[in-house]
N, C-alpha and C positions, 0 to 999 in steps of 0.2 A: 331465758337464756340457760339457766341451770338445768331444767329438764332436757333441753336440746343437747347440752354437753353430755349428760348422762346417756342419752340415746345413742349419740355418736360414739362415745367411749366403748359401748358394747359391741361395736362392729369394726373397730380399728385399734391398732396398737400405736398408731402415729401420734405425735404430740398434737394436742388440740389448741386452737386459737380462738380467742374471744375478743371481739373488736366492736363493742356496742357504741351507739351514739349516746347523746346525753339522756335519752329516755323520752324526750319530747317528740311529738308527732310532726309529720311533714304533710302539708296540704299541697298536692301536686297541681291542683287547678289554680289555686291562688299563688302558688310558688312561694310559700312562706311557712315558717315554723309556727306551730300551734302552742299556745301556752299550756303547760301541763306539768305533770310530776317528773322530776329528774330522778335518775338512779341514785340510790344510796350506794355509791361506789365502794365505800369502805367495807360495808357489810357484804355486799355482793361479791367483791373480789375474793374473799376467803371462800365463799360458796363455790365460785367458779374454779378456784384451784382445787378444792376438795372434789369437784366433779370432773377433774382431769385437765383443765386448761393449763397450759405451760407457757403460753405467750398471750398476755392480756394487754390490750391497747385501748385507745379512745379515738372515736371517729368524730362525726359532725357535732359541733357545739360542745365538745368536751373542753375543759379548761386545764390550765396548769394545776389548779387546786384539785380537780378531778383525778388527774394522773397521780398526784401526791397521795390522794386517798386510796387509789387503786394499789399503789405500792405499799402503803401502810397496811391496808386490809389484807393483801396477799401475804404480808409478814405476820399477820395476826394481831396487829396493833389496833387499839380501839379508841384512842384519843384523836380528836379532830386535827386536821392539818390546815395550816394557813398557806395559801398559795396566791400568786398573782393572777388576776383574771386576764386571760388571753385565749385566742382560739389556737389550740395545739394542732388539731387536724390529725396528725399521725405521731403517736407516741406509744411506747411499749414498755411493759414490765414483764420480765421473765421470772417465772416462779422458780425459786431455788429449791431443788429437791433436798438439799442437805438440811433445810429448816423444817422439814415435815416430820 
């Protein structure tokens, strides 16, 4: 995600959006999620903001805890967040330019 944001940032002045899923893979034949590594949203969110993302969200299989980690990471916080497990589907964190 970070390299893509960097590439896009080089060709536009528009705000960038980052809306990843949980990081797990999808098997379209079996129509099921594959076990795998989830994003480290807290670390990744700060990288995404630094790469130009101004709207960060969570898509498939992200949880309330993931969104809390995205928000904390975007603010530069490093302590783990406790959140309730639920499928958020569509949630967003807007990077606050005044905190950069």
